[in-house]
Every structure is written in structure tokens, then in C-alpha cells.
C-alpha positions, -999 to 999 in steps of 0.1 A, spaced: -107 -77 323 -111 -75 285 -102 -38 286 -72 -42 308 -57 -72 288 -63 -54 255 -47 -23 268 -17 -43 278 -17 -60 244 -17 -26 226 11 -14 249 35 -42 240 25 -41 203 36 -4 202 72 -16 207 76 -30 172 66 1 152 75 29 176 112 28 165 106 33 128 105 71 128 137 71 147 157 47 124 173 74 102 186 92 133 200 62 151 236 63 138 241 98 149 223 93 183 243 62 192 276 71 175 275 40 153 272 29 117 239 26 98 244 -12 95 250 -17 132 221 6 141 197 -19 125 203 -42 155 181 -18 174 152 -31 153 164 -67 150 170 -72 187 133 -67 195 122 -91 167 146 -119 179 138 -115 216 100 -116 208 104 -147 186 121 -167 214 100 -153 243 66 -159 228 65 -197 229 85 -197 262 60 -173 278 31 -195 267 46 -226 283 56 -208 315 21 -194 317 6 -229 314 29 -241 342 30 -213 368 0 -191 360 -6 -168 331 -11 -136 352 23 -140 367 40 -143 334 20 -113 320 32 -92 349 68 -104 343 65 -95 307 52 -60 315 81 -56 339 106 -64 311 88 -38 290 92 -11 317 128 -20 324 137 -21 287 120 13 281 139 29 309 172 14 297 166 27 262 157 62 275 190 63 294 211 50 265 236 70 245 254 41 228 245 10 208 249 -18 233 226 -5 260 200 5 234 201 -30 219 198 -46 253 168 -23 262 151 -32 229 156 -69 235 140 -65 270 110 -48 253 107 -77 229 104 -101 258 70 -86 265 54 -98 232 42 -130 248 16 -109 266 -9 -111 237 -12 -149 234 -13 -152 272 -41 -127 273 -61 -148 249 -55 -179 270 -66 -160 302 -99 -150 284 -105 -187 275 -103 -196 312 -122 -167 327 -149 -155 304 -182 -168 293 -187 -180 257 -204 -147 247 -178 -125 264 -149 -147 251 -158 -143 214 -155 -105 215 -126 -105 240 -104 -128 220 -112 -110 187 -102 -76 202 -72 -91 221 -59 -107 189 -63 -74 170 -41 -55 195 -10 -66 177 -22 -49 145 -37 -19 164 -5 -13 183 16 -17 151 -7 8 132 -7 35 158 29 30 170 44 49 141 22 80 141 22 82 179 60 81 180 63 106 151 40 130 170 61 126 202 93 132 183 77 163 168 71 179 202 96 163 225 128 143 227 133 107 216 139 98 253 103 109 260 91 83 235 106 55 255 95 70 289 60 72 276 59 35 267 75 26 300 48 46 319 20 29 299 36 -5 307 36 3 344 0 14 344 -10 -17 325 9 -39 350 -9 -23 380 -43 -28 362 -35 -64 355 -26 -70 392 -59 -54 403 -83 -68 377 -71 -101 364 -74 -130 388 -47 -157 393 -49 -186 369 -72 -213 379 -59 -238 354 -22 -248 355 -2 -278 343 28 -281 367 58 -298 354 95 -294 347 104 -266 324 121 -278 292 152 -256 294 171 -277 269 142 -275 244 139 -237 250 176 -232 243 175 -253 212 145 -234 199 163 -201 206 193 -212 186 170 -222 157 150 -190 157 179 -166 162 199 -183 135 169 -183 111 161 -146 118 198 -137 112 197 -155 78 164 -137 69 173 -102 81 210 -101 74 213 -122 42 213 -92 18 238 -73 40 262 -101 46 257 -119 13 235 -149 7 265 -170 -2 288 -158 26 303 -181 52 282 -166 80 249 -170 62 257 -205 50 269 -215 85 237 -201 101 215 -219 75 233 -252 83 228 -245 120 191 -241 115 187 -274 97 209 -294 121 196 -280 153 160 -281 142 163 -318 133 178 -325 168 152 -303 185 123 -322 169 136 -355 180 143 -342 215 109 -327 219 91 -359 208 110 -378 235 106 -353 263 78 -357 288 73 -320 296 82 -307 262 82 -269 255 61 -275 224 38 -306 221 47 -315 185 21 -343 184 -6 -317 191 10 -293 166 8 -320 139 -30 -321 141 -46 -308 108 -63 -278 125 -30 -267 141 -9 -272 109 -32 -251 88 -38 -225 115 -1 -220 119 6 -219 82 -22 -193 79 -6 -173 107 27 -174 88 10 -162 56 -10 -135 74 21 -122 91 38 -120 57 8 -100 43 10 -75 72 45 -62 66 44 -42 33 16 -20 46 40 -6 72 70 -5 48 59 1 12 29 23 18 49 49 38 76 49 12 52 58 -15 37 85 7 70 100 18 88 98 -16 91 131 -35 69 138 -64 100 138 -87 101 100 -84 70 99 -106 48 82 -79 56 97 -45 32 121 -28 58 140 -8 40 140 26 59 141 59 63 112 83 35 124 107 10 127 79 20 93 65 17 78 99 -18 92 104 -28 79 69 -16 44 77 -29 47 113 -65 47 101 -61 10 99 -56 7 136 -89 24 144 -105 1 118 -93 -30 136 -106 -18 169 -140 -11 154 -141 -43 133 -130 -67 160 -165 -70 177 -181 -75 143 -155 -102 135 -163 -119 168 -200 -120 159 -192 -133 124 -171 -161 140 -200 -171 162 -225 -172 134 -204 -185 104 -173 -201 121 -136 -194 123 -129 -210 90 -151 -186 71 -137 -156 91 -101 -167 81 -112 -169 45 -126 -134 46 -93 -122 61 -74 -136 32 -97 -120 6 -96 -86 22 -58 -87 26 -55 -96 -11 -78 -68 -20 -58 -43 1 -27 -49 -21 -47 -50 -54 -60 -14 -47 -26 3 -47 -17 -15 -79 -44 6 -95 -48 37 -72 -18 54 -57 -22 90 -66 -38 104 -34 -32 98 4 -68 86 7 -60 57 -17 -35 44 9 -59 51 37 -85 30 20 -60 2 14 -50 3 50 -86 2 62 -93 -28 40 -61 -46 52 -67 -40 89 -104 -50 85 -91 -83 71 -66 -86 100 -95 -82 125 -112 -112 110 -80 -132 107 -65 -125 141 -99 -132 157 -102 -166 139 -67 -180 145 -69 -183 183 -103 -199 180 -90 -225 156 -59 -231 178 -79 -235 210 -104 -259 193 -74 -283 188 -58 -282 223 -69 -287 259 -72 -257 282 -40 -265 300 -20 -262 268 -37 -231 253 -9 -207 264 19 -227 246 -3 -233 215 -13 -197 212 24 -188 217 35 -210 188 8 -195 166 19 -160 175 55 -170 168 45 -182 133 29 -148 126 61 -131 138 82 -153 115 59 -143 86 66 -107 93 104 -113 94 104 -133 61 82 -107 45 106 -80 56 135 -97 39 116 -106 7 100 -72 3 134 -55 9 150 -76 -18 122 -69 -42 123 -31 -36 161 -31 -41 158 -47 -76 149 -14 -92 155 21 -79 152 57 -89 172 88 -79 154 119 -66 167 148 -46 200 132 -40 185 101 -25 176 66 -37 140 53 -37 124 21 -49 109 23 -84 72 21 -90 76 -12 -107 94 -28 -77 68 -14 -53 40 -29 -74 59 -62 -76 61 -63 -38 23 -58 -37 18 -87 -61 40 -110 -41 21 -101 -9 -12 -106 -27 -3 -142 -33 6 -147 4 -29 -133 13 -45 -158 -11 -26 -186 7 -45 -176 38 -77 -184 19 -63 -218 9 -54 -226 45 -89 -216 57 -104 -240 31 -81 -269 43 -89 -265 81 -113 -293 92 -148 -281 97 -153 -296 132 -144 -275 163 -141 -242 146 -155 -222 175 -144 -228 211 -169 -232 239 -165 -210 270 -145 -220 300 -161 -246 322 -190 -247 297 -204 -214 309 
């Protein structure tokens, strides 16, 4: 069960990073502008943000295995649609369908809470939590390798085939949920949350392009504030709320969700700034001039690190507690951005930084679900883990906007192209280092009680 669920988690996590090597070619492939082509990336992010808490709530209501199978079905359908696309709209629709599958990872964690013994669960949850980082780390080099030997359509067909295999394995290995909380699905709350999240992500991802003071951005920002205020009041008054805000207000949940936001923020520059320094020509004064495949393999060393470190992180959580594990995660993440401030002259410098970063993520992603589940009953674990995963995704989105702005503050010309300057890259590392230290603060503020979850049914 652990193997099957983790394989499904890695499969859906591939979706976020697999598109990056293809981004420069999208305008020509889809006969569209470079600005419009960015919707191919944004659509997945927005769909995942909305689907993750909704999937968690539906899993609590109708059974987590059912929703995991539905998510993997969306992944397969979206991959096939992307492979068949030759224009922008079908590709964006396919990428949005792929994004709907991201709720699989928090659902897999909740299934493990129900089905595994305490000893099995510690390792299972740590590895399952790490699959988001593992998939993200190997997604770019894998897609770059596929593109080097085959067509871009094959890249999507490969992901679709992997999704179909994972769906069959889940059907055969994972039992139906034994714990459900039947009730009325909060459709109004889901729509309200969707409006808030999509509007917020549009502000974050499109602010630089549309202008931070433009009517569109200001209107979207006002929409976020107004609809969010209404949504909070509505959820507090609704019996079968999509998100139990009273549970979310517990100190453990507040600090765990804030830590997820900060950890998500800390994850992004590794996938954006590190490859830029590796790919940039040597004439920039800092670039190493390696191709995308080599850069992907250098950064991909972190994915293997997460896979190897997850069982160690699980043991650390059992012995020292989830609070300590989260603090270790913040310290390692901060160190991973301090390293390239000093060492950035060889590819192995970035491999080392990636290994340190992903080692920290193994500790952090293993600790967060443990903290969340210590604060909620079993019947609400799907929704609670979904919200925590959502906060991590929002951290990624905010980091993408902030780091992009920082990198644009100072640029250099080389070979007829524009690249970020070394000073702007180092500034992005400094900002991210502060976010990593915020994870340490959150770990310190989490209440000591209930840091490790007991196995399902006390086994």
C-alpha cells in the first residue's frame, strides 16, 4: 500500500515540473504569444489550489480511495488531451485537468492514517509527504530526457500511462475507506474558496505582467478581500463546512499551516534560480553554461536524497517529535540557500545545495502531516491535510512571484539574451533564507503536546 500510494504521489507531482523544459517552445508549438503561453503553467497551479481542499473534503465524505481514483482519472484524461493539442485552449484545459490530481498526496497520507500500524505509518507518511518534492525534482530532468529522444507528445503520453498504471494498482491494493463522515457537500463554500484562490493566484502570478496598479489587479485584490470575508462568515455558520475553521484556528493547525506556507516559499528558487545559474553562459560572469539535461540531473540529485532521507526523517519524528523535525527542516533549507551565496562556481556546488534542501524537505514534509493529524479527528484528516497542502502550494506561488520580481531588478546581457545578474540571484537566495528561518520559528511555536500521531485504531 505504501509503495502504490507513493508511486501515485510521485506521478501526480511530476505534472508541476515536467512542463518547464517545454516552456520556451510553447509559443511556436501552440501558435500563441509568449505571455498567453504562460497559462499552460498557471492553469495547473490554479486547478491544484482549488482541487486540493475539495478532494480532501470529498475523501472524508465518500471514501478516500474513490477520490484518489477520480484524481488519477483526471490526470490520464488531461495528459491525453495535452498530447492531442495543437492550440492553446485544449492545452490549458488538459493542464487544468492534470492539476486536479494534486489532491492525491494529502489523501494518500489520510489513507495511511486509517490503514497502517503506528510503526508503518511513520515511514509511510514521511515518504508520501516527500513525493511532492521527489516528483518535482525528477520531473524536469525526466521530461528533458524524453524531449531529447522523442516528441513532446510522448512526454504527456508517458505521464498518462504512468497515471493509468497507478490507478489500477490503487484499485487492486488500497482497500475502500473504513472511516467516512457522510454529509452535504458544501458547494457554495467550494465555489467561494475557488473565487478567492483563483483571484489571489492571478494577482500573484500576473501582477508584474498586467501592472500592480492596473484595474485588473486592483479589482482582483478587492475581490479576494471581500469574498474571503464573506466566505469565513459563511463557513463558520455552515453545518457541513468545506473547511472547519474552528479546528483550523487551533494553535497547532495555525503554526503548521504557516510553516507549510514558508516551506513552500523556500522550495521554489531551487527549481528556478539554480537552473538559471547552471544554464547561463559563462560570459554573464557567473553562469556555468551547461545544457538543460545536465542542469536537470544536477538538481534532480535532490529527489533521490528525499527518497533516501524520508525513512530517516520518519525515525527522527518518532524519537524526537514532529516539532524538532520541522525545526531541522527549516535549518537545512536555510543552509541550502546560504551555500550558493558563497559557492557557485561548479555544478557540484548546486548539487550539494539541492541535496541539503531536499534533505530538509524530507524532514519538513514528514513532520507537517503528523502535526496536522495530531490536531484533528480521523474523520477530518483528509480535509485538514488538503488545507495544509494548499498552504504549501500558495507558498510556491507567492515565491514564484517574489523571486521573479527580485530577479528582474538587475539583469545582464550575454549572447543576445537577458539574464538575471549575480546580485539579483543572491538577493533571491537571501529572501528565501529568511522564509526558511520562519519555518524554524513556526516549529518553536507549535504546542508540544500531540506532536506524533498514534496509529489507526490504536494498533
